[in-house]
PyMOL CGO cylinders between C-alpha atoms (Angstrom):
from pymol import cmd
from pymol.cgo import CYLINDER

trace = [
    CYLINDER, 58.63, 53.41, 71.82, 59.05, 55.78, 74.74, 0.3, 1, 1, 1, 1, 1, 1,
    CYLINDER, 59.05, 55.78, 74.74, 56.05, 57.69, 76.03, 0.3, 1, 1, 1, 1, 1, 1,
    CYLINDER, 56.05, 57.69, 76.03, 55.56, 61.35, 75.26, 0.3, 1, 1, 1, 1, 1, 1,
    CYLINDER, 55.56, 61.35, 75.26, 56.44, 63.68, 78.04, 0.3, 1, 1, 1, 1, 1, 1,
    CYLINDER, 56.44, 63.68, 78.04, 53.52, 65.86, 79.15, 0.3, 1, 1, 1, 1, 1, 1,
    CYLINDER, 53.52, 65.86, 79.15, 54.75, 69.15, 80.54, 0.3, 1, 1, 1, 1, 1, 1,
    CYLINDER, 54.75, 69.15, 80.54, 52.46, 71.10, 82.83, 0.3, 1, 1, 1, 1, 1, 1,
    CYLINDER, 52.46, 71.10, 82.83, 50.41, 74.01, 81.55, 0.3, 1, 1, 1, 1, 1, 1,
    CYLINDER, 50.41, 74.01, 81.55, 53.05, 76.51, 82.54, 0.3, 1, 1, 1, 1, 1, 1,
    CYLINDER, 53.05, 76.51, 82.54, 55.78, 74.64, 80.52, 0.3, 1, 1, 1, 1, 1, 1,
    CYLINDER, 55.78, 74.64, 80.52, 53.44, 74.51, 77.53, 0.3, 1, 1, 1, 1, 1, 1,
    CYLINDER, 53.44, 74.51, 77.53, 52.60, 78.15, 77.81, 0.3, 1, 1, 1, 1, 1, 1,
    CYLINDER, 52.60, 78.15, 77.81, 56.35, 79.05, 78.18, 0.3, 1, 1, 1, 1, 1, 1,
    CYLINDER, 56.35, 79.05, 78.18, 57.14, 77.08, 75.04, 0.3, 1, 1, 1, 1, 1, 1,
    CYLINDER, 57.14, 77.08, 75.04, 54.44, 78.80, 72.99, 0.3, 1, 1, 1, 1, 1, 1,
    CYLINDER, 54.44, 78.80, 72.99, 55.44, 82.31, 74.20, 0.3, 1, 1, 1, 1, 1, 1,
    CYLINDER, 55.44, 82.31, 74.20, 59.10, 81.65, 73.52, 0.3, 1, 1, 1, 1, 1, 1,
    CYLINDER, 59.10, 81.65, 73.52, 58.35, 80.33, 70.04, 0.3, 1, 1, 1, 1, 1, 1,
    CYLINDER, 58.35, 80.33, 70.04, 56.63, 83.66, 69.32, 0.3, 1, 1, 1, 1, 1, 1,
    CYLINDER, 56.63, 83.66, 69.32, 59.69, 85.66, 70.50, 0.3, 1, 1, 1, 1, 1, 1,
    CYLINDER, 59.69, 85.66, 70.50, 58.11, 86.56, 73.81, 0.3, 1, 1, 1, 1, 1, 1,
    CYLINDER, 58.11, 86.56, 73.81, 58.75, 86.12, 77.50, 0.3, 1, 1, 1, 1, 1, 1,
    CYLINDER, 58.75, 86.12, 77.50, 56.94, 85.61, 80.80, 0.3, 1, 1, 1, 1, 1, 1,
    CYLINDER, 56.94, 85.61, 80.80, 57.12, 87.58, 84.04, 0.3, 1, 1, 1, 1, 1, 1,
    CYLINDER, 57.12, 87.58, 84.04, 56.15, 85.55, 87.12, 0.3, 1, 1, 1, 1, 1, 1,
    CYLINDER, 56.15, 85.55, 87.12, 55.48, 86.79, 90.55, 0.3, 1, 1, 1, 1, 1, 1,
    CYLINDER, 55.48, 86.79, 90.55, 54.69, 84.32, 93.30, 0.3, 1, 1, 1, 1, 1, 1,
    CYLINDER, 54.69, 84.32, 93.30, 54.13, 84.73, 97.02, 0.3, 1, 1, 1, 1, 1, 1,
    CYLINDER, 54.13, 84.73, 97.02, 53.58, 81.77, 99.39, 0.3, 1, 1, 1, 1, 1, 1,
    CYLINDER, 53.58, 81.77, 99.39, 50.07, 81.73, 100.56, 0.3, 1, 1, 1, 1, 1, 1,
    CYLINDER, 50.07, 81.73, 100.56, 49.03, 84.55, 98.15, 0.3, 1, 1, 1, 1, 1, 1,
    CYLINDER, 49.03, 84.55, 98.15, 49.28, 82.77, 94.71, 0.3, 1, 1, 1, 1, 1, 1,
    CYLINDER, 49.28, 82.77, 94.71, 51.04, 83.59, 91.54, 0.3, 1, 1, 1, 1, 1, 1,
    CYLINDER, 51.04, 83.59, 91.54, 50.61, 86.07, 88.75, 0.3, 1, 1, 1, 1, 1, 1,
    CYLINDER, 50.61, 86.07, 88.75, 51.80, 85.70, 85.19, 0.3, 1, 1, 1, 1, 1, 1,
    CYLINDER, 51.80, 85.70, 85.19, 52.38, 88.38, 82.60, 0.3, 1, 1, 1, 1, 1, 1,
    CYLINDER, 52.38, 88.38, 82.60, 52.81, 87.37, 78.92, 0.3, 1, 1, 1, 1, 1, 1,
    CYLINDER, 52.81, 87.37, 78.92, 54.88, 89.68, 76.79, 0.3, 1, 1, 1, 1, 1, 1,
    CYLINDER, 54.88, 89.68, 76.79, 54.86, 89.19, 72.97, 0.3, 1, 1, 1, 1, 1, 1,
    CYLINDER, 54.86, 89.19, 72.97, 56.55, 91.37, 70.32, 0.3, 1, 1, 1, 1, 1, 1,
    CYLINDER, 56.55, 91.37, 70.32, 54.35, 93.88, 68.69, 0.3, 1, 1, 1, 1, 1, 1,
    CYLINDER, 54.35, 93.88, 68.69, 53.36, 93.10, 65.03, 0.3, 1, 1, 1, 1, 1, 1,
    CYLINDER, 53.36, 93.10, 65.03, 55.21, 95.22, 62.62, 0.3, 1, 1, 1, 1, 1, 1,
    CYLINDER, 55.21, 95.22, 62.62, 52.19, 95.45, 60.29, 0.3, 1, 1, 1, 1, 1, 1,
    CYLINDER, 52.19, 95.45, 60.29, 48.53, 94.60, 60.50, 0.3, 1, 1, 1, 1, 1, 1,
    CYLINDER, 48.53, 94.60, 60.50, 47.50, 91.50, 58.68, 0.3, 1, 1, 1, 1, 1, 1,
    CYLINDER, 47.50, 91.50, 58.68, 43.85, 90.80, 58.04, 0.3, 1, 1, 1, 1, 1, 1,
    CYLINDER, 43.85, 90.80, 58.04, 42.78, 87.50, 59.54, 0.3, 1, 1, 1, 1, 1, 1,
    CYLINDER, 42.78, 87.50, 59.54, 41.53, 86.21, 56.11, 0.3, 1, 1, 1, 1, 1, 1,
    CYLINDER, 41.53, 86.21, 56.11, 45.04, 86.76, 54.72, 0.3, 1, 1, 1, 1, 1, 1,
    CYLINDER, 45.04, 86.76, 54.72, 46.62, 84.48, 57.30, 0.3, 1, 1, 1, 1, 1, 1,
    CYLINDER, 46.62, 84.48, 57.30, 44.85, 81.38, 55.95, 0.3, 1, 1, 1, 1, 1, 1,
    CYLINDER, 44.85, 81.38, 55.95, 46.86, 79.38, 53.53, 0.3, 1, 1, 1, 1, 1, 1,
    CYLINDER, 46.86, 79.38, 53.53, 44.19, 79.27, 50.91, 0.3, 1, 1, 1, 1, 1, 1,
    CYLINDER, 44.19, 79.27, 50.91, 45.27, 75.81, 49.99, 0.3, 1, 1, 1, 1, 1, 1,
    CYLINDER, 45.27, 75.81, 49.99, 42.53, 73.31, 49.29, 0.3, 1, 1, 1, 1, 1, 1,
    CYLINDER, 42.53, 73.31, 49.29, 42.82, 70.58, 51.86, 0.3, 1, 1, 1, 1, 1, 1,
    CYLINDER, 42.82, 70.58, 51.86, 42.18, 67.00, 50.70, 0.3, 1, 1, 1, 1, 1, 1,
    CYLINDER, 42.18, 67.00, 50.70, 38.77, 65.51, 51.65, 0.3, 1, 1, 1, 1, 1, 1,
    CYLINDER, 38.77, 65.51, 51.65, 38.13, 62.15, 53.16, 0.3, 1, 1, 1, 1, 1, 1,
    CYLINDER, 38.13, 62.15, 53.16, 35.94, 59.46, 51.79, 0.3, 1, 1, 1, 1, 1, 1,
    CYLINDER, 35.94, 59.46, 51.79, 34.01, 58.58, 55.00, 0.3, 1, 1, 1, 1, 1, 1,
    CYLINDER, 34.01, 58.58, 55.00, 36.99, 56.70, 56.41, 0.3, 1, 1, 1, 1, 1, 1,
    CYLINDER, 36.99, 56.70, 56.41, 36.67, 55.98, 60.15, 0.3, 1, 1, 1, 1, 1, 1,
    CYLINDER, 36.67, 55.98, 60.15, 39.29, 57.47, 62.43, 0.3, 1, 1, 1, 1, 1, 1,
    CYLINDER, 39.29, 57.47, 62.43, 39.78, 56.74, 66.10, 0.3, 1, 1, 1, 1, 1, 1,
    CYLINDER, 39.78, 56.74, 66.10, 40.70, 59.87, 68.11, 0.3, 1, 1, 1, 1, 1, 1,
    CYLINDER, 40.70, 59.87, 68.11, 42.12, 59.24, 71.62, 0.3, 1, 1, 1, 1, 1, 1,
    CYLINDER, 42.12, 59.24, 71.62, 42.92, 62.26, 73.85, 0.3, 1, 1, 1, 1, 1, 1,
    CYLINDER, 42.92, 62.26, 73.85, 42.25, 62.81, 77.51, 0.3, 1, 1, 1, 1, 1, 1,
    CYLINDER, 42.25, 62.81, 77.51, 41.51, 66.50, 76.83, 0.3, 1, 1, 1, 1, 1, 1,
    CYLINDER, 41.51, 66.50, 76.83, 37.86, 66.74, 75.86, 0.3, 1, 1, 1, 1, 1, 1,
    CYLINDER, 37.86, 66.74, 75.86, 38.30, 70.03, 73.95, 0.3, 1, 1, 1, 1, 1, 1,
    CYLINDER, 38.30, 70.03, 73.95, 40.98, 68.61, 71.71, 0.3, 1, 1, 1, 1, 1, 1,
    CYLINDER, 40.98, 68.61, 71.71, 38.98, 65.37, 71.10, 0.3, 1, 1, 1, 1, 1, 1,
    CYLINDER, 38.98, 65.37, 71.10, 35.87, 67.35, 70.13, 0.3, 1, 1, 1, 1, 1, 1,
    CYLINDER, 35.87, 67.35, 70.13, 37.80, 69.85, 68.03, 0.3, 1, 1, 1, 1, 1, 1,
    CYLINDER, 37.80, 69.85, 68.03, 39.74, 67.26, 66.03, 0.3, 1, 1, 1, 1, 1, 1,
    CYLINDER, 39.74, 67.26, 66.03, 36.71, 65.10, 65.54, 0.3, 1, 1, 1, 1, 1, 1,
    CYLINDER, 36.71, 65.10, 65.54, 34.56, 68.07, 64.36, 0.3, 1, 1, 1, 1, 1, 1,
    CYLINDER, 34.56, 68.07, 64.36, 37.25, 69.01, 61.85, 0.3, 1, 1, 1, 1, 1, 1,
    CYLINDER, 37.25, 69.01, 61.85, 37.59, 65.50, 60.61, 0.3, 1, 1, 1, 1, 1, 1,
    CYLINDER, 37.59, 65.50, 60.61, 33.82, 65.29, 60.08, 0.3, 1, 1, 1, 1, 1, 1,
    CYLINDER, 33.82, 65.29, 60.08, 33.83, 68.56, 58.14, 0.3, 1, 1, 1, 1, 1, 1,
    CYLINDER, 33.83, 68.56, 58.14, 36.65, 67.15, 56.01, 0.3, 1, 1, 1, 1, 1, 1,
    CYLINDER, 36.65, 67.15, 56.01, 34.64, 64.06, 55.06, 0.3, 1, 1, 1, 1, 1, 1,
    CYLINDER, 34.64, 64.06, 55.06, 35.80, 61.58, 57.67, 0.3, 1, 1, 1, 1, 1, 1,
    CYLINDER, 35.80, 61.58, 57.67, 33.99, 59.64, 60.46, 0.3, 1, 1, 1, 1, 1, 1,
    CYLINDER, 33.99, 59.64, 60.46, 35.33, 60.00, 63.93, 0.3, 1, 1, 1, 1, 1, 1,
    CYLINDER, 35.33, 60.00, 63.93, 35.17, 57.75, 66.95, 0.3, 1, 1, 1, 1, 1, 1,
    CYLINDER, 35.17, 57.75, 66.95, 36.47, 59.21, 70.25, 0.3, 1, 1, 1, 1, 1, 1,
    CYLINDER, 36.47, 59.21, 70.25, 38.14, 57.77, 73.36, 0.3, 1, 1, 1, 1, 1, 1,
    CYLINDER, 38.14, 57.77, 73.36, 38.89, 59.73, 76.50, 0.3, 1, 1, 1, 1, 1, 1,
    CYLINDER, 38.89, 59.73, 76.50, 41.90, 57.52, 77.44, 0.3, 1, 1, 1, 1, 1, 1,
    CYLINDER, 41.90, 57.52, 77.44, 44.07, 54.73, 76.20, 0.3, 1, 1, 1, 1, 1, 1,
    CYLINDER, 44.07, 54.73, 76.20, 42.08, 51.94, 77.76, 0.3, 1, 1, 1, 1, 1, 1,
    CYLINDER, 42.08, 51.94, 77.76, 38.86, 53.27, 76.09, 0.3, 1, 1, 1, 1, 1, 1,
    CYLINDER, 38.86, 53.27, 76.09, 40.72, 53.62, 72.78, 0.3, 1, 1, 1, 1, 1, 1,
    CYLINDER, 40.72, 53.62, 72.78, 41.83, 49.98, 72.77, 0.3, 1, 1, 1, 1, 1, 1,
    CYLINDER, 41.83, 49.98, 72.77, 38.32, 48.77, 73.72, 0.3, 1, 1, 1, 1, 1, 1,
    CYLINDER, 38.32, 48.77, 73.72, 36.80, 50.87, 70.88, 0.3, 1, 1, 1, 1, 1, 1,
    CYLINDER, 36.80, 50.87, 70.88, 39.43, 49.57, 68.48, 0.3, 1, 1, 1, 1, 1, 1,
    CYLINDER, 39.43, 49.57, 68.48, 38.59, 45.97, 69.31, 0.3, 1, 1, 1, 1, 1, 1,
    CYLINDER, 38.59, 45.97, 69.31, 34.92, 46.76, 68.82, 0.3, 1, 1, 1, 1, 1, 1,
    CYLINDER, 34.92, 46.76, 68.82, 35.35, 48.52, 65.41, 0.3, 1, 1, 1, 1, 1, 1,
    CYLINDER, 35.35, 48.52, 65.41, 38.69, 47.04, 64.17, 0.3, 1, 1, 1, 1, 1, 1,
    CYLINDER, 38.69, 47.04, 64.17, 37.25, 46.22, 60.73, 0.3, 1, 1, 1, 1, 1, 1,
    CYLINDER, 37.25, 46.22, 60.73, 36.40, 49.78, 59.96, 0.3, 1, 1, 1, 1, 1, 1,
    CYLINDER, 36.40, 49.78, 59.96, 39.03, 51.92, 61.69, 0.3, 1, 1, 1, 1, 1, 1,
    CYLINDER, 39.03, 51.92, 61.69, 41.56, 53.14, 59.08, 0.3, 1, 1, 1, 1, 1, 1,
    CYLINDER, 41.56, 53.14, 59.08, 43.66, 55.45, 61.29, 0.3, 1, 1, 1, 1, 1, 1,
    CYLINDER, 43.66, 55.45, 61.29, 44.47, 56.03, 64.96, 0.3, 1, 1, 1, 1, 1, 1,
    CYLINDER, 44.47, 56.03, 64.96, 45.12, 59.63, 66.28, 0.3, 1, 1, 1, 1, 1, 1,
    CYLINDER, 45.12, 59.63, 66.28, 46.39, 59.41, 69.82, 0.3, 1, 1, 1, 1, 1, 1,
    CYLINDER, 46.39, 59.41, 69.82, 47.70, 61.78, 72.43, 0.3, 1, 1, 1, 1, 1, 1,
    CYLINDER, 47.70, 61.78, 72.43, 51.09, 60.54, 73.45, 0.3, 1, 1, 1, 1, 1, 1,
    CYLINDER, 51.09, 60.54, 73.45, 50.60, 61.25, 77.22, 0.3, 1, 1, 1, 1, 1, 1,
    CYLINDER, 50.60, 61.25, 77.22, 47.39, 60.03, 78.69, 0.3, 1, 1, 1, 1, 1, 1,
    CYLINDER, 47.39, 60.03, 78.69, 46.59, 58.55, 82.09, 0.3, 1, 1, 1, 1, 1, 1,
    CYLINDER, 46.59, 58.55, 82.09, 46.04, 54.82, 82.51, 0.3, 1, 1, 1, 1, 1, 1,
    CYLINDER, 46.04, 54.82, 82.51, 47.65, 53.94, 79.17, 0.3, 1, 1, 1, 1, 1, 1,
    CYLINDER, 47.65, 53.94, 79.17, 49.82, 56.35, 77.21, 0.3, 1, 1, 1, 1, 1, 1,
    CYLINDER, 49.82, 56.35, 77.21, 49.83, 56.83, 73.48, 0.3, 1, 1, 1, 1, 1, 1,
    CYLINDER, 49.83, 56.83, 73.48, 52.82, 54.46, 72.88, 0.3, 1, 1, 1, 1, 1, 1,
    CYLINDER, 52.82, 54.46, 72.88, 51.10, 51.73, 74.81, 0.3, 1, 1, 1, 1, 1, 1,
    CYLINDER, 51.10, 51.73, 74.81, 47.88, 52.28, 72.83, 0.3, 1, 1, 1, 1, 1, 1,
    CYLINDER, 47.88, 52.28, 72.83, 49.89, 52.15, 69.54, 0.3, 1, 1, 1, 1, 1, 1,
    CYLINDER, 49.89, 52.15, 69.54, 51.58, 48.88, 70.63, 0.3, 1, 1, 1, 1, 1, 1,
    CYLINDER, 51.58, 48.88, 70.63, 48.35, 47.22, 71.63, 0.3, 1, 1, 1, 1, 1, 1,
    CYLINDER, 48.35, 47.22, 71.63, 46.41, 48.34, 68.54, 0.3, 1, 1, 1, 1, 1, 1,
    CYLINDER, 46.41, 48.34, 68.54, 49.20, 47.31, 66.23, 0.3, 1, 1, 1, 1, 1, 1,
    CYLINDER, 49.20, 47.31, 66.23, 49.31, 43.88, 67.97, 0.3, 1, 1, 1, 1, 1, 1,
    CYLINDER, 49.31, 43.88, 67.97, 45.72, 43.55, 66.86, 0.3, 1, 1, 1, 1, 1, 1,
    CYLINDER, 45.72, 43.55, 66.86, 46.16, 45.14, 63.39, 0.3, 1, 1, 1, 1, 1, 1,
    CYLINDER, 46.16, 45.14, 63.39, 49.91, 45.42, 62.36, 0.3, 1, 1, 1, 1, 1, 1,
    CYLINDER, 49.91, 45.42, 62.36, 50.68, 48.32, 60.11, 0.3, 1, 1, 1, 1, 1, 1,
    CYLINDER, 50.68, 48.32, 60.11, 47.72, 50.51, 61.04, 0.3, 1, 1, 1, 1, 1, 1,
    CYLINDER, 47.72, 50.51, 61.04, 48.58, 54.13, 60.36, 0.3, 1, 1, 1, 1, 1, 1,
    CYLINDER, 48.58, 54.13, 60.36, 49.02, 56.26, 63.53, 0.3, 1, 1, 1, 1, 1, 1,
    CYLINDER, 49.02, 56.26, 63.53, 49.28, 59.98, 64.20, 0.3, 1, 1, 1, 1, 1, 1,
    CYLINDER, 49.28, 59.98, 64.20, 50.78, 60.51, 67.63, 0.3, 1, 1, 1, 1, 1, 1,
    CYLINDER, 50.78, 60.51, 67.63, 50.42, 63.99, 69.15, 0.3, 1, 1, 1, 1, 1, 1,
    CYLINDER, 50.42, 63.99, 69.15, 52.94, 65.10, 71.74, 0.3, 1, 1, 1, 1, 1, 1,
    CYLINDER, 52.94, 65.10, 71.74, 53.69, 68.26, 73.61, 0.3, 1, 1, 1, 1, 1, 1,
    CYLINDER, 53.69, 68.26, 73.61, 57.41, 67.65, 72.98, 0.3, 1, 1, 1, 1, 1, 1,
    CYLINDER, 57.41, 67.65, 72.98, 58.76, 66.50, 69.65, 0.3, 1, 1, 1, 1, 1, 1,
    CYLINDER, 58.76, 66.50, 69.65, 59.97, 62.87, 69.52, 0.3, 1, 1, 1, 1, 1, 1,
    CYLINDER, 59.97, 62.87, 69.52, 62.24, 62.56, 66.56, 0.3, 1, 1, 1, 1, 1, 1,
    CYLINDER, 62.24, 62.56, 66.56, 63.19, 58.97, 67.49, 0.3, 1, 1, 1, 1, 1, 1,
    CYLINDER, 63.19, 58.97, 67.49, 59.54, 57.90, 66.84, 0.3, 1, 1, 1, 1, 1, 1,
    CYLINDER, 59.54, 57.90, 66.84, 59.25, 59.58, 63.46, 0.3, 1, 1, 1, 1, 1, 1,
    CYLINDER, 59.25, 59.58, 63.46, 61.07, 56.69, 61.78, 0.3, 1, 1, 1, 1, 1, 1,
    CYLINDER, 61.07, 56.69, 61.78, 58.54, 54.09, 62.83, 0.3, 1, 1, 1, 1, 1, 1,
    CYLINDER, 58.54, 54.09, 62.83, 56.48, 52.56, 60.02, 0.3, 1, 1, 1, 1, 1, 1,
    CYLINDER, 56.48, 52.56, 60.02, 53.14, 54.29, 59.28, 0.3, 1, 1, 1, 1, 1, 1,
    CYLINDER, 53.14, 54.29, 59.28, 53.58, 56.72, 62.14, 0.3, 1, 1, 1, 1, 1, 1,
    CYLINDER, 53.58, 56.72, 62.14, 53.50, 60.50, 62.04, 0.3, 1, 1, 1, 1, 1, 1,
    CYLINDER, 53.50, 60.50, 62.04, 54.36, 62.53, 65.18, 0.3, 1, 1, 1, 1, 1, 1,
    CYLINDER, 54.36, 62.53, 65.18, 52.72, 65.98, 65.49, 0.3, 1, 1, 1, 1, 1, 1,
    CYLINDER, 52.72, 65.98, 65.49, 53.91, 68.46, 68.04, 0.3, 1, 1, 1, 1, 1, 1,
    CYLINDER, 53.91, 68.46, 68.04, 51.28, 70.08, 70.21, 0.3, 1, 1, 1, 1, 1, 1,
    CYLINDER, 51.28, 70.08, 70.21, 49.94, 72.62, 69.68, 0.3, 1, 1, 1, 1, 1, 1,
    CYLINDER, 49.94, 72.62, 69.68, 49.28, 71.78, 66.05, 0.3, 1, 1, 1, 1, 1, 1,
    CYLINDER, 49.28, 71.78, 66.05, 47.19, 73.56, 63.43, 0.3, 1, 1, 1, 1, 1, 1,
    CYLINDER, 47.19, 73.56, 63.43, 44.09, 71.77, 62.26, 0.3, 1, 1, 1, 1, 1, 1,
    CYLINDER, 44.09, 71.77, 62.26, 45.29, 72.09, 58.63, 0.3, 1, 1, 1, 1, 1, 1,
    CYLINDER, 45.29, 72.09, 58.63, 48.49, 70.27, 59.72, 0.3, 1, 1, 1, 1, 1, 1,
    CYLINDER, 48.49, 70.27, 59.72, 46.47, 67.49, 61.25, 0.3, 1, 1, 1, 1, 1, 1,
    CYLINDER, 46.47, 67.49, 61.25, 44.29, 67.12, 58.09, 0.3, 1, 1, 1, 1, 1, 1,
    CYLINDER, 44.29, 67.12, 58.09, 47.37, 66.89, 55.92, 0.3, 1, 1, 1, 1, 1, 1,
    CYLINDER, 47.37, 66.89, 55.92, 48.84, 64.28, 58.18, 0.3, 1, 1, 1, 1, 1, 1,
    CYLINDER, 48.84, 64.28, 58.18, 45.58, 62.34, 58.00, 0.3, 1, 1, 1, 1, 1, 1,
    CYLINDER, 45.58, 62.34, 58.00, 45.71, 62.44, 54.24, 0.3, 1, 1, 1, 1, 1, 1,
    CYLINDER, 45.71, 62.44, 54.24, 49.34, 61.33, 54.14, 0.3, 1, 1, 1, 1, 1, 1,
    CYLINDER, 49.34, 61.33, 54.14, 48.64, 58.54, 56.60, 0.3, 1, 1, 1, 1, 1, 1,
    CYLINDER, 48.64, 58.54, 56.60, 45.70, 57.12, 54.64, 0.3, 1, 1, 1, 1, 1, 1,
    CYLINDER, 45.70, 57.12, 54.64, 47.45, 57.60, 51.35, 0.3, 1, 1, 1, 1, 1, 1,
    CYLINDER, 47.45, 57.60, 51.35, 50.19, 55.17, 52.39, 0.3, 1, 1, 1, 1, 1, 1,
    CYLINDER, 50.19, 55.17, 52.39, 47.61, 52.38, 52.66, 0.3, 1, 1, 1, 1, 1, 1,
    CYLINDER, 47.61, 52.38, 52.66, 45.35, 53.14, 49.75, 0.3, 1, 1, 1, 1, 1, 1,
]
cmd.load_cgo(trace, "trace")
């Protein structure tokens, strides 16, 4: 398994803007700093925010414990809060080393690992390898800023591209746990 590439914030912003049909204008002057303008196409019609939601009923958990490893605190907290609202229990780790230590401590109850692919100290692919050495076949959701099609074929592994919708994450959790039930 090769590690996920973590582009910088500008690369991520560029990818998001480009995906929405927009572009960036960058002005930079040595010693003065840089300015960025984001241009997005105008909506052709107003869509109420409530209409954007899928309306689909998302599957609920049955108090399964899920280990969430991500070095970005906001993502860890958001994913864990959403999992809790959906009926799961979340454990969080701020890096790969912490994730493996928590897995060793709670191996009997953890049903799924959600890991960022690019973390300092120990990246997601290293975490997956170590955890699967301890519990082969454990379902894993690996989140990456860049898609990794070569990993998608691995057993009990789902790769989600960042940024992902929370609904997409919950559906991936349901699919992952369904394979083992």
